mmCIF file of the N, C-alpha and C atoms, coordinates in Angstrom:
data_MODEL
# 
_entry.id   MODEL 
# 
loop_
_atom_site.group_PDB 
_atom_site.id 
_atom_site.type_symbol 
_atom_site.label_atom_id 
_atom_site.label_alt_id 
_atom_site.label_comp_id 
_atom_site.label_asym_id 
_atom_site.label_entity_id 
_atom_site.label_seq_id 
_atom_site.pdbx_PDB_ins_code 
_atom_site.Cartn_x 
_atom_site.Cartn_y 
_atom_site.Cartn_z 
_atom_site.occupancy 
_atom_site.B_iso_or_equiv 
_atom_site.pdbx_formal_charge 
_atom_site.auth_seq_id 
_atom_site.auth_comp_id 
_atom_site.auth_asym_id 
_atom_site.auth_atom_id 
_atom_site.pdbx_PDB_model_num 
ATOM 1   N N  . MET A 1 1  ? 102.622 101.697 89.074  1.00 0.00 ? 1  MET A N  1 
ATOM 2   C CA . MET A 1 1  ? 103.924 102.277 89.259  1.00 0.00 ? 1  MET A CA 1 
ATOM 3   C C  . MET A 1 1  ? 103.827 103.405 90.292  1.00 0.00 ? 1  MET A C  1 
ATOM 4   N N  . ILE A 1 2  ? 104.787 103.473 91.173  1.00 0.00 ? 2  ILE A N  1 
ATOM 5   C CA . ILE A 1 2  ? 104.796 104.521 92.189  1.00 0.00 ? 2  ILE A CA 1 
ATOM 6   C C  . ILE A 1 2  ? 105.074 105.860 91.541  1.00 0.00 ? 2  ILE A C  1 
ATOM 7   N N  . GLN A 1 3  ? 104.199 106.819 91.810  1.00 0.00 ? 3  GLN A N  1 
ATOM 8   C CA . GLN A 1 3  ? 104.340 108.185 91.299  1.00 0.00 ? 3  GLN A CA 1 
ATOM 9   C C  . GLN A 1 3  ? 104.293 109.140 92.481  1.00 0.00 ? 3  GLN A C  1 
ATOM 10  N N  . ILE A 1 4  ? 105.194 110.087 92.511  1.00 0.00 ? 4  ILE A N  1 
ATOM 11  C CA . ILE A 1 4  ? 105.210 111.063 93.585  1.00 0.00 ? 4  ILE A CA 1 
ATOM 12  C C  . ILE A 1 4  ? 104.066 112.053 93.332  1.00 0.00 ? 4  ILE A C  1 
ATOM 13  N N  . ASP A 1 5  ? 103.077 112.036 94.219  1.00 0.00 ? 5  ASP A N  1 
ATOM 14  C CA . ASP A 1 5  ? 101.963 112.972 94.113  1.00 0.00 ? 5  ASP A CA 1 
ATOM 15  C C  . ASP A 1 5  ? 101.631 113.470 95.529  1.00 0.00 ? 5  ASP A C  1 
ATOM 16  N N  . GLU A 1 6  ? 100.628 114.316 95.616  1.00 0.00 ? 6  GLU A N  1 
ATOM 17  C CA . GLU A 1 6  ? 100.268 114.914 96.911  1.00 0.00 ? 6  GLU A CA 1 
ATOM 18  C C  . GLU A 1 6  ? 99.855  113.861 97.944  1.00 0.00 ? 6  GLU A C  1 
ATOM 19  N N  . GLN A 1 7  ? 99.134  112.848 97.513  1.00 0.00 ? 7  GLN A N  1 
ATOM 20  C CA . GLN A 1 7  ? 98.692  111.803 98.436  1.00 0.00 ? 7  GLN A CA 1 
ATOM 21  C C  . GLN A 1 7  ? 99.889  111.019 99.003  1.00 0.00 ? 7  GLN A C  1 
ATOM 22  N N  . LEU A 1 8  ? 100.829 110.678 98.133  1.00 0.00 ? 8  LEU A N  1 
ATOM 23  C CA . LEU A 1 8  ? 102.017 109.935 98.586  1.00 0.00 ? 8  LEU A CA 1 
ATOM 24  C C  . LEU A 1 8  ? 102.874 110.808 99.488  1.00 0.00 ? 8  LEU A C  1 
ATOM 25  N N  . LEU A 1 9  ? 103.021 112.092 99.151  1.00 0.00 ? 9  LEU A N  1 
ATOM 26  C CA . LEU A 1 9  ? 103.801 112.995 99.993  1.00 0.00 ? 9  LEU A CA 1 
ATOM 27  C C  . LEU A 1 9  ? 103.168 113.119 101.389 1.00 0.00 ? 9  LEU A C  1 
ATOM 28  N N  . ALA A 1 10 ? 101.856 113.176 101.458 1.00 0.00 ? 10 ALA A N  1 
ATOM 29  C CA . ALA A 1 10 ? 101.156 113.258 102.745 1.00 0.00 ? 10 ALA A CA 1 
ATOM 30  C C  . ALA A 1 10 ? 101.355 111.955 103.533 1.00 0.00 ? 10 ALA A C  1 
ATOM 31  N N  . SER A 1 11 ? 101.268 110.829 102.847 1.00 0.00 ? 11 SER A N  1 
ATOM 32  C CA . SER A 1 11 ? 101.478 109.545 103.521 1.00 0.00 ? 11 SER A CA 1 
ATOM 33  C C  . SER A 1 11 ? 102.919 109.413 104.003 1.00 0.00 ? 11 SER A C  1 
ATOM 34  N N  . ALA A 1 12 ? 103.864 109.895 103.189 1.00 0.00 ? 12 ALA A N  1 
ATOM 35  C CA . ALA A 1 12 ? 105.272 109.857 103.578 1.00 0.00 ? 12 ALA A CA 1 
ATOM 36  C C  . ALA A 1 12 ? 105.522 110.721 104.811 1.00 0.00 ? 12 ALA A C  1 
ATOM 37  N N  . GLU A 1 13 ? 104.872 111.848 104.882 1.00 0.00 ? 13 GLU A N  1 
ATOM 38  C CA . GLU A 1 13 ? 104.999 112.727 106.071 1.00 0.00 ? 13 GLU A CA 1 
ATOM 39  C C  . GLU A 1 13 ? 104.410 112.045 107.305 1.00 0.00 ? 13 GLU A C  1 
ATOM 40  N N  . ASP A 1 14 ? 103.264 111.395 107.159 1.00 0.00 ? 14 ASP A N  1 
ATOM 41  C CA . ASP A 1 14 ? 102.671 110.641 108.276 1.00 0.00 ? 14 ASP A CA 1 
ATOM 42  C C  . ASP A 1 14 ? 103.604 109.524 108.725 1.00 0.00 ? 14 ASP A C  1 
ATOM 43  N N  . TYR A 1 15 ? 104.235 108.847 107.770 1.00 0.00 ? 15 TYR A N  1 
ATOM 44  C CA . TYR A 1 15 ? 105.182 107.768 108.069 1.00 0.00 ? 15 TYR A CA 1 
ATOM 45  C C  . TYR A 1 15 ? 106.372 108.322 108.864 1.00 0.00 ? 15 TYR A C  1 
ATOM 46  N N  . PHE A 1 16 ? 106.885 109.467 108.416 1.00 0.00 ? 16 PHE A N  1 
ATOM 47  C CA . PHE A 1 16 ? 108.009 110.102 109.111 1.00 0.00 ? 16 PHE A CA 1 
ATOM 48  C C  . PHE A 1 16 ? 107.620 110.480 110.540 1.00 0.00 ? 16 PHE A C  1 
ATOM 49  N N  . GLN A 1 17 ? 106.453 111.029 110.716 1.00 0.00 ? 17 GLN A N  1 
ATOM 50  C CA . GLN A 1 17 ? 105.990 111.413 112.038 1.00 0.00 ? 17 GLN A CA 1 
ATOM 51  C C  . GLN A 1 17 ? 105.820 110.186 112.944 1.00 0.00 ? 17 GLN A C  1 
ATOM 52  N N  . ALA A 1 18 ? 105.371 109.089 112.375 1.00 0.00 ? 18 ALA A N  1 
ATOM 53  C CA . ALA A 1 18 ? 105.129 107.874 113.172 1.00 0.00 ? 18 ALA A CA 1 
ATOM 54  C C  . ALA A 1 18 ? 106.416 107.136 113.530 1.00 0.00 ? 18 ALA A C  1 
ATOM 55  N N  . PHE A 1 19 ? 107.375 107.071 112.595 1.00 0.00 ? 19 PHE A N  1 
ATOM 56  C CA . PHE A 1 19 ? 108.546 106.211 112.801 1.00 0.00 ? 19 PHE A CA 1 
ATOM 57  C C  . PHE A 1 19 ? 109.870 106.941 112.862 1.00 0.00 ? 19 PHE A C  1 
ATOM 58  N N  . GLY A 1 20 ? 109.882 108.233 112.593 1.00 0.00 ? 20 GLY A N  1 
ATOM 59  C CA . GLY A 1 20 ? 111.111 109.018 112.757 1.00 0.00 ? 20 GLY A CA 1 
ATOM 60  C C  . GLY A 1 20 ? 112.108 108.911 111.621 1.00 0.00 ? 20 GLY A C  1 
ATOM 61  N N  . HIS A 1 21 ? 111.752 108.295 110.519 1.00 0.00 ? 21 HIS A N  1 
ATOM 62  C CA . HIS A 1 21 ? 112.635 108.262 109.352 1.00 0.00 ? 21 HIS A CA 1 
ATOM 63  C C  . HIS A 1 21 ? 111.811 108.284 108.084 1.00 0.00 ? 21 HIS A C  1 
ATOM 64  N N  . MET A 1 22 ? 112.476 108.577 106.999 1.00 0.00 ? 22 MET A N  1 
ATOM 65  C CA . MET A 1 22 ? 111.797 108.727 105.718 1.00 0.00 ? 22 MET A CA 1 
ATOM 66  C C  . MET A 1 22 ? 111.298 107.374 105.189 1.00 0.00 ? 22 MET A C  1 
ATOM 67  N N  . LEU A 1 23 ? 110.320 107.457 104.358 1.00 0.00 ? 23 LEU A N  1 
ATOM 68  C CA . LEU A 1 23 ? 109.757 106.281 103.688 1.00 0.00 ? 23 LEU A CA 1 
ATOM 69  C C  . LEU A 1 23 ? 110.822 105.687 102.762 1.00 0.00 ? 23 LEU A C  1 
ATOM 70  N N  . PRO A 1 24 ? 111.112 104.382 102.887 1.00 0.00 ? 24 PRO A N  1 
ATOM 71  C CA . PRO A 1 24 ? 112.187 103.768 102.089 1.00 0.00 ? 24 PRO A CA 1 
ATOM 72  C C  . PRO A 1 24 ? 111.722 103.407 100.680 1.00 0.00 ? 24 PRO A C  1 
ATOM 73  N N  . LEU A 1 25 ? 111.478 104.405 99.854  1.00 0.00 ? 25 LEU A N  1 
ATOM 74  C CA . LEU A 1 25 ? 110.942 104.165 98.507  1.00 0.00 ? 25 LEU A CA 1 
ATOM 75  C C  . LEU A 1 25 ? 111.880 103.325 97.638  1.00 0.00 ? 25 LEU A C  1 
ATOM 76  N N  . ARG A 1 26 ? 113.168 103.476 97.800  1.00 0.00 ? 26 ARG A N  1 
ATOM 77  C CA . ARG A 1 26 ? 114.117 102.719 96.979  1.00 0.00 ? 26 ARG A CA 1 
ATOM 78  C C  . ARG A 1 26 ? 114.089 101.222 97.282  1.00 0.00 ? 26 ARG A C  1 
ATOM 79  N N  . MET A 1 27 ? 113.571 100.866 98.431  1.00 0.00 ? 27 MET A N  1 
ATOM 80  C CA . MET A 1 27 ? 113.521 99.468  98.821  1.00 0.00 ? 27 MET A CA 1 
ATOM 81  C C  . MET A 1 27 ? 112.234 98.782  98.382  1.00 0.00 ? 27 MET A C  1 
ATOM 82  N N  . LEU A 1 28 ? 111.307 99.531  97.836  1.00 0.00 ? 28 LEU A N  1 
ATOM 83  C CA . LEU A 1 28 ? 110.001 98.994  97.476  1.00 0.00 ? 28 LEU A CA 1 
ATOM 84  C C  . LEU A 1 28 ? 109.920 98.740  95.977  1.00 0.00 ? 28 LEU A C  1 
ATOM 85  N N  . PRO A 1 29 ? 109.171 97.731  95.568  1.00 0.00 ? 29 PRO A N  1 
ATOM 86  C CA . PRO A 1 29 ? 109.032 97.457  94.135  1.00 0.00 ? 29 PRO A CA 1 
ATOM 87  C C  . PRO A 1 29 ? 108.285 98.585  93.418  1.00 0.00 ? 29 PRO A C  1 
ATOM 88  N N  . LEU A 1 30 ? 108.747 98.924  92.238  1.00 0.00 ? 30 LEU A N  1 
ATOM 89  C CA . LEU A 1 30 ? 108.167 100.029 91.496  1.00 0.00 ? 30 LEU A CA 1 
ATOM 90  C C  . LEU A 1 30 ? 106.787 99.706  90.924  1.00 0.00 ? 30 LEU A C  1 
ATOM 91  N N  . HIS A 1 31 ? 106.430 98.439  90.896  1.00 0.00 ? 31 HIS A N  1 
ATOM 92  C CA . HIS A 1 31 ? 105.149 98.062  90.296  1.00 0.00 ? 31 HIS A CA 1 
ATOM 93  C C  . HIS A 1 31 ? 103.969 98.362  91.230  1.00 0.00 ? 31 HIS A C  1 
ATOM 94  N N  . LEU A 1 32 ? 104.245 98.763  92.469  1.00 0.00 ? 32 LEU A N  1 
ATOM 95  C CA . LEU A 1 32 ? 103.164 99.112  93.388  1.00 0.00 ? 32 LEU A CA 1 
ATOM 96  C C  . LEU A 1 32 ? 102.395 100.321 92.886  1.00 0.00 ? 32 LEU A C  1 
ATOM 97  N N  . SER A 1 33 ? 101.108 100.322 93.108  1.00 0.00 ? 33 SER A N  1 
ATOM 98  C CA . SER A 1 33 ? 100.328 101.521 92.802  1.00 0.00 ? 33 SER A CA 1 
ATOM 99  C C  . SER A 1 33 ? 100.378 102.443 94.012  1.00 0.00 ? 33 SER A C  1 
ATOM 100 N N  . ASN A 1 34 ? 100.140 103.716 93.788  1.00 0.00 ? 34 ASN A N  1 
ATOM 101 C CA . ASN A 1 34 ? 100.115 104.669 94.893  1.00 0.00 ? 34 ASN A CA 1 
ATOM 102 C C  . ASN A 1 34 ? 99.037  104.312 95.906  1.00 0.00 ? 34 ASN A C  1 
ATOM 103 N N  . GLU A 1 35 ? 97.890  103.863 95.424  1.00 0.00 ? 35 GLU A N  1 
ATOM 104 C CA . GLU A 1 35 ? 96.791  103.523 96.311  1.00 0.00 ? 35 GLU A CA 1 
ATOM 105 C C  . GLU A 1 35 ? 97.181  102.379 97.247  1.00 0.00 ? 35 GLU A C  1 
ATOM 106 N N  . THR A 1 36 ? 97.838  101.361 96.698  1.00 0.00 ? 36 THR A N  1 
ATOM 107 C CA . THR A 1 36 ? 98.284  100.215 97.498  1.00 0.00 ? 36 THR A CA 1 
ATOM 108 C C  . THR A 1 36 ? 99.326  100.650 98.506  1.00 0.00 ? 36 THR A C  1 
ATOM 109 N N  . LEU A 1 37 ? 100.301 101.409 98.052  1.00 0.00 ? 37 LEU A N  1 
ATOM 110 C CA . LEU A 1 37 ? 101.368 101.867 98.938  1.00 0.00 ? 37 LEU A CA 1 
ATOM 111 C C  . LEU A 1 37 ? 100.827 102.735 100.067 1.00 0.00 ? 37 LEU A C  1 
ATOM 112 N N  . CYS A 1 38 ? 99.960  103.671 99.752  1.00 0.00 ? 38 CYS A N  1 
ATOM 113 C CA . CYS A 1 38 ? 99.386  104.541 100.782 1.00 0.00 ? 38 CYS A CA 1 
ATOM 114 C C  . CYS A 1 38 ? 98.554  103.742 101.781 1.00 0.00 ? 38 CYS A C  1 
ATOM 115 N N  . ALA A 1 39 ? 97.840  102.739 101.299 1.00 0.00 ? 39 ALA A N  1 
ATOM 116 C CA . ALA A 1 39 ? 97.058  101.886 102.200 1.00 0.00 ? 39 ALA A CA 1 
ATOM 117 C C  . ALA A 1 39 ? 97.978  101.087 103.112 1.00 0.00 ? 39 ALA A C  1 
ATOM 118 N N  . GLN A 1 40 ? 99.092  100.594 102.587 1.00 0.00 ? 40 GLN A N  1 
ATOM 119 C CA . GLN A 1 40 ? 100.042 99.851  103.410 1.00 0.00 ? 40 GLN A CA 1 
ATOM 120 C C  . GLN A 1 40 ? 100.746 100.740 104.422 1.00 0.00 ? 40 GLN A C  1 
ATOM 121 N N  . ILE A 1 41 ? 101.038 101.956 104.032 1.00 0.00 ? 41 ILE A N  1 
ATOM 122 C CA . ILE A 1 41 ? 101.618 102.922 104.969 1.00 0.00 ? 41 ILE A CA 1 
ATOM 123 C C  . ILE A 1 41 ? 100.643 103.184 106.108 1.00 0.00 ? 41 ILE A C  1 
ATOM 124 N N  . ALA A 1 42 ? 99.394  103.418 105.782 1.00 0.00 ? 42 ALA A N  1 
ATOM 125 C CA . ALA A 1 42 ? 98.376  103.666 106.807 1.00 0.00 ? 42 ALA A CA 1 
ATOM 126 C C  . ALA A 1 42 ? 98.223  102.458 107.725 1.00 0.00 ? 42 ALA A C  1 
ATOM 127 N N  . ASP A 1 43 ? 98.317  101.239 107.166 1.00 0.00 ? 43 ASP A N  1 
ATOM 128 C CA . ASP A 1 43 ? 98.219  100.031 107.970 1.00 0.00 ? 43 ASP A CA 1 
ATOM 129 C C  . ASP A 1 43 ? 99.392  99.914  108.945 1.00 0.00 ? 43 ASP A C  1 
ATOM 130 N N  . CYS A 1 44 ? 100.606 100.193 108.467 1.00 0.00 ? 44 CYS A N  1 
ATOM 131 C CA . CYS A 1 44 ? 101.780 100.165 109.348 1.00 0.00 ? 44 CYS A CA 1 
ATOM 132 C C  . CYS A 1 44 ? 101.628 101.161 110.495 1.00 0.00 ? 44 CYS A C  1 
ATOM 133 N N  . ILE A 1 45 ? 101.168 102.354 110.173 1.00 0.00 ? 45 ILE A N  1 
ATOM 134 C CA . ILE A 1 45 ? 100.997 103.387 111.201 1.00 0.00 ? 45 ILE A CA 1 
ATOM 135 C C  . ILE A 1 45 ? 99.926  102.968 112.196 1.00 0.00 ? 45 ILE A C  1 
ATOM 136 N N  . ALA A 1 46 ? 98.812  102.417 111.706 1.00 0.00 ? 46 ALA A N  1 
ATOM 137 C CA . ALA A 1 46 ? 97.722  101.997 112.599 1.00 0.00 ? 46 ALA A CA 1 
ATOM 138 C C  . ALA A 1 46 ? 98.168  100.884 113.534 1.00 0.00 ? 46 ALA A C  1 
ATOM 139 N N  . ARG A 1 47 ? 99.019  99.974  113.029 1.00 0.00 ? 47 ARG A N  1 
ATOM 140 C CA . ARG A 1 47 ? 99.503  98.873  113.857 1.00 0.00 ? 47 ARG A CA 1 
ATOM 141 C C  . ARG A 1 47 ? 100.686 99.293  114.721 1.00 0.00 ? 47 ARG A C  1 
ATOM 142 N N  . GLY A 1 48 ? 101.286 100.448 114.394 1.00 0.00 ? 48 GLY A N  1 
ATOM 143 C CA . GLY A 1 48 ? 102.451 100.916 115.162 1.00 0.00 ? 48 GLY A CA 1 
ATOM 144 C C  . GLY A 1 48 ? 103.695 100.089 114.898 1.00 0.00 ? 48 GLY A C  1 
ATOM 145 N N  . LYS A 1 49 ? 103.756 99.460  113.732 1.00 0.00 ? 49 LYS A N  1 
ATOM 146 C CA . LYS A 1 49 ? 104.876 98.585  113.411 1.00 0.00 ? 49 LYS A CA 1 
ATOM 147 C C  . LYS A 1 49 ? 105.458 98.992  112.064 1.00 0.00 ? 49 LYS A C  1 
ATOM 148 N N  . ASP A 1 50 ? 106.743 99.319  112.056 1.00 0.00 ? 50 ASP A N  1 
ATOM 149 C CA . ASP A 1 50 ? 107.447 99.745  110.857 1.00 0.00 ? 50 ASP A CA 1 
ATOM 150 C C  . ASP A 1 50 ? 107.988 98.510  110.124 1.00 0.00 ? 50 ASP A C  1 
ATOM 151 N N  . ASP A 1 51 ? 107.128 97.827  109.395 1.00 0.00 ? 51 ASP A N  1 
ATOM 152 C CA . ASP A 1 51 ? 107.538 96.611  108.704 1.00 0.00 ? 51 ASP A CA 1 
ATOM 153 C C  . ASP A 1 51 ? 107.249 96.651  107.207 1.00 0.00 ? 51 ASP A C  1 
ATOM 154 N N  . LEU A 1 52 ? 107.204 97.833  106.658 1.00 0.00 ? 52 LEU A N  1 
ATOM 155 C CA . LEU A 1 52 ? 106.878 97.997  105.241 1.00 0.00 ? 52 LEU A CA 1 
ATOM 156 C C  . LEU A 1 52 ? 107.924 97.308  104.358 1.00 0.00 ? 52 LEU A C  1 
ATOM 157 N N  . THR A 1 53 ? 109.204 97.528  104.629 1.00 0.00 ? 53 THR A N  1 
ATOM 158 C CA . THR A 1 53 ? 110.229 96.901  103.794 1.00 0.00 ? 53 THR A CA 1 
ATOM 159 C C  . THR A 1 53 ? 110.274 95.397  103.989 1.00 0.00 ? 53 THR A C  1 
ATOM 160 N N  . GLU A 1 54 ? 109.993 94.903  105.193 1.00 0.00 ? 54 GLU A N  1 
ATOM 161 C CA . GLU A 1 54 ? 109.991 93.473  105.433 1.00 0.00 ? 54 GLU A CA 1 
ATOM 162 C C  . GLU A 1 54 ? 108.912 92.761  104.630 1.00 0.00 ? 54 GLU A C  1 
ATOM 163 N N  . GLN A 1 55 ? 107.823 93.455  104.356 1.00 0.00 ? 55 GLN A N  1 
ATOM 164 C CA . GLN A 1 55 ? 106.747 92.873  103.558 1.00 0.00 ? 55 GLN A CA 1 
ATOM 165 C C  . GLN A 1 55 ? 107.226 92.549  102.145 1.00 0.00 ? 55 GLN A C  1 
ATOM 166 N N  . TYR A 1 56 ? 108.202 93.319  101.639 1.00 0.00 ? 56 TYR A N  1 
ATOM 167 C CA . TYR A 1 56 ? 108.670 93.140  100.271 1.00 0.00 ? 56 TYR A CA 1 
ATOM 168 C C  . TYR A 1 56 ? 110.063 92.566  100.197 1.00 0.00 ? 56 TYR A C  1 
ATOM 169 N N  . CYS A 1 57 ? 110.908 92.842  101.175 1.00 0.00 ? 57 CYS A N  1 
ATOM 170 C CA . CYS A 1 57 ? 112.304 92.414  101.115 1.00 0.00 ? 57 CYS A CA 1 
ATOM 171 C C  . CYS A 1 57 ? 112.581 91.184  101.966 1.00 0.00 ? 57 CYS A C  1 
ATOM 172 N N  . GLY A 1 58 ? 111.650 90.744  102.752 1.00 0.00 ? 58 GLY A N  1 
ATOM 173 C CA . GLY A 1 58 ? 111.845 89.540  103.529 1.00 0.00 ? 58 GLY A CA 1 
ATOM 174 C C  . GLY A 1 58 ? 112.525 89.735  104.867 1.00 0.00 ? 58 GLY A C  1 
ATOM 175 N N  . GLY A 1 59 ? 112.972 90.943  105.171 1.00 0.00 ? 59 GLY A N  1 
ATOM 176 C CA . GLY A 1 59 ? 113.597 91.191  106.473 1.00 0.00 ? 59 GLY A CA 1 
ATOM 177 C C  . GLY A 1 59 ? 114.993 90.579  106.529 1.00 0.00 ? 59 GLY A C  1 
ATOM 178 N N  . ASP A 1 60 ? 115.508 90.416  107.720 1.00 0.00 ? 60 ASP A N  1 
ATOM 179 C CA . ASP A 1 60 ? 116.822 89.827  107.921 1.00 0.00 ? 60 ASP A CA 1 
ATOM 180 C C  . ASP A 1 60 ? 116.726 88.316  107.966 1.00 0.00 ? 60 ASP A C  1 
ATOM 181 N N  . ASP A 1 61 ? 117.591 87.688  107.216 1.00 0.00 ? 61 ASP A N  1 
ATOM 182 C CA . ASP A 1 61 ? 117.642 86.232  107.200 1.00 0.00 ? 61 ASP A CA 1 
ATOM 183 C C  . ASP A 1 61 ? 118.991 85.817  107.787 1.00 0.00 ? 61 ASP A C  1 
ATOM 184 N N  . GLU A 1 62 ? 118.982 84.959  108.790 1.00 0.00 ? 62 GLU A N  1 
ATOM 185 C CA . GLU A 1 62 ? 120.205 84.552  109.449 1.00 0.00 ? 62 GLU A CA 1 
ATOM 186 C C  . GLU A 1 62 ? 121.155 83.812  108.520 1.00 0.00 ? 62 GLU A C  1 
ATOM 187 N N  . ASP A 1 63 ? 120.633 83.219  107.445 1.00 0.00 ? 63 ASP A N  1 
ATOM 188 C CA . ASP A 1 63 ? 121.462 82.422  106.555 1.00 0.00 ? 63 ASP A CA 1 
ATOM 189 C C  . ASP A 1 63 ? 122.098 83.223  105.424 1.00 0.00 ? 63 ASP A C  1 
ATOM 190 N N  . ILE A 1 64 ? 121.769 84.524  105.335 1.00 0.00 ? 64 ILE A N  1 
ATOM 191 C CA . ILE A 1 64 ? 122.338 85.348  104.265 1.00 0.00 ? 64 ILE A CA 1 
ATOM 192 C C  . ILE A 1 64 ? 123.760 85.751  104.655 1.00 0.00 ? 64 ILE A C  1 
ATOM 193 N N  . LEU A 1 65 ? 124.675 85.584  103.704 1.00 0.00 ? 65 LEU A N  1 
ATOM 194 C CA . LEU A 1 65 ? 126.053 86.025  103.913 1.00 0.00 ? 65 LEU A CA 1 
ATOM 195 C C  . LEU A 1 65 ? 126.197 87.429  103.354 1.00 0.00 ? 65 LEU A C  1 
ATOM 196 N N  . TYR A 1 66 ? 126.688 88.334  104.163 1.00 0.00 ? 66 TYR A N  1 
ATOM 197 C CA . TYR A 1 66 ? 126.848 89.709  103.716 1.00 0.00 ? 66 TYR A CA 1 
ATOM 198 C C  . TYR A 1 66 ? 128.274 89.979  103.323 1.00 0.00 ? 66 TYR A C  1 
# 
């Protein structure tokens, strides 16, 4: 379960610095562990691609009716 701690806050700050917006915690599944989430944040930053929510939400689908 995601818990707000010093490590997550530091990762969230790194994410903000890299992509210019806050970490979308509400879009992520709560069953993630902090270690997994922080590792995925670091991976996104290292690749320079902000695709954290797409990994869990599937991104935009042309067939979805809004």
